[in-house]
C-alpha positions, 0 to 999 in steps of 0.5 A: 746200113742202120746204126747200132744204139749208141750212147755215152754208156755203151762208150764206157762199157766198151772202153772199160773192157780194155782194163778189165780184161787186161789187168782186172785185179789191178783196177779193181784195187784202184777202183776200190781205193779212189775214194780218197785222194791218197792211199797207203797200202803198206809201202805203196801210196796210191794217188788219186786225187789231180792236186795230189798228183801234180804235187808228186810229179812237180814237187816231190823229189823222185828216184827215177832209176828205181825198179818198177819206175818206167825209167828203171824198167827202160833201164834194166831192159837196155841192160840185160841186152848189154847196152849201158847207156847213161840215160833214156830221158825217163829215168834222168834229172837235171841237165841230162833231162834237158839235153835229152828233151832238147834232142827231141824238140826240134822233132816235136815242135811246131815246125817239126810236126807240121812236117810229120803231118805231110807224112801221115795225112796221105797215109791216112787217106789211103788206108781209110779209102776202103770205108767209101766202098763199103769196106771195114778198117782195123784201127789198131792196124792203122794206128801201128802204122802211123806211129812206125812211120812217125818213129822212123821220120823222127829218128831218120830211120829207113826201117819199116814203120810196121816192124819198128812198131811191132818191136816197140810194142814187144819191148813194152810188154816185156818190160811190164812183165819184167819190172813192174811189180805183180807182173813178173814171170819166168823168163821176162828178163829175157824176152825184155832183153830180145826185144830190146836188141830187135828194136835197136838193131831195126833203128840202126842201133841207135842210142838209148834215147832213140829206142825209149822215143819208139817205146813211147810214141808206138804204145801211147798211139796204139793205146789211145787212138783206137779207144778214141775212135770207139767213143766217137763212134758209140757216143755219137760224137761225130758232129763234134769232130766234124766241127773244125771249131770243136775238133781239138777240144774234143781231142782233148776230151778224148785223151782225158777219157782214155787216159793212154797211160792210166798209171805212172809208177814212181818211187819217192827219192826223199821224204814229203807230204802228199794231200796230208799222207806222209811219204817216206824215201823209197815208198812205191807210188802209184799215180792214177792218171785215169782217176786224176782227170776224172776219166772214170767219171765224166765223158768226153764232150767238146761243148762242156769240156774239163779244164785244160789244166786238168785234161792235160794232166794225162801228158804229165806235169812239171819239167817231166811233161810229155814232149810229144803232147803236140804231136799226139793232139794234132794226129788224133785231130787229123785221124778224127778229121778224115773219119767224121765224113764217114761216121763210122761204127765199130763192127769188131773189137778184141782186147790186147791181153798182153800189151803194156797199155790198155789196148785193143787188139783189134778194132775194126769199123765200117762207114755208116755214110758211104762218101762218094768219091 
């Protein structure tokens, strides 16, 4: 098999497609305004700079239940489905937030993640076996099964991992359509309620936290993993992926440039100042993680990685840093380790225009090197 011409430019062109074909107007606006650290448009403040991004997340009081925020969307979806749980982690502060994070700590700590690796490594080996036979593998299908398997293990659910992943993806997409500014569609709230009921039924009518853990884990995994693999294939990074010394730095770089949650919608709960820009209580804040970590400017390179405090901003900052960061890093590291002997190339890619996060609907790879069994 002859390798297609690869390089950083090709990798970046392919990755931009997930933005330009899913939310073209939004990302055109963000690109046009990124010349300044912070830019106000009416009551909306766009935050592009890393220091300003940290300031908002760690130093500015935020209304985590406001409409148009992640927490607001989650709570609205649950209430529309007839559930009135007190909080869903994304919309909590103080003691409630700390209690929610403690509930996840055991499963997402070092020992818990090692147990989960014992589940996903055999799954990886089995699903990637066709590459050794000259066959093809869809990384999106794999990412859905991996994420569903992790969610079911974390929550003690006996449901089908594939069904849980599909329901979590539907709920995220429906919540975006019903809550986030500029994207509302007729019937969106009803669709969100149906998706919420479906997911909670699959999880055994667990609490709201369980449903939202599923949504977060599935959608970020399905957004990040196939895009990271495409970057490796197109930019010729398989040597770095195969090197145990470089693999984790490469993972951090790939998560930085893919920025799976590229925008964080927030609402100010008090007046303040961010990078010299006055912010009033009730202002909508759009935190552009993609720009804060320079994903649009510098490509991934494990030999010359971005500073760790910059790269890790894709997981947030302050008390609301993503509790699944360890899991995400090690899962992607294991995927790259399993793929690297095959040096796969991308043979088919289709953007998911309806997903909550910029994602591929299909990302098919084939081995450049057939590894003898």
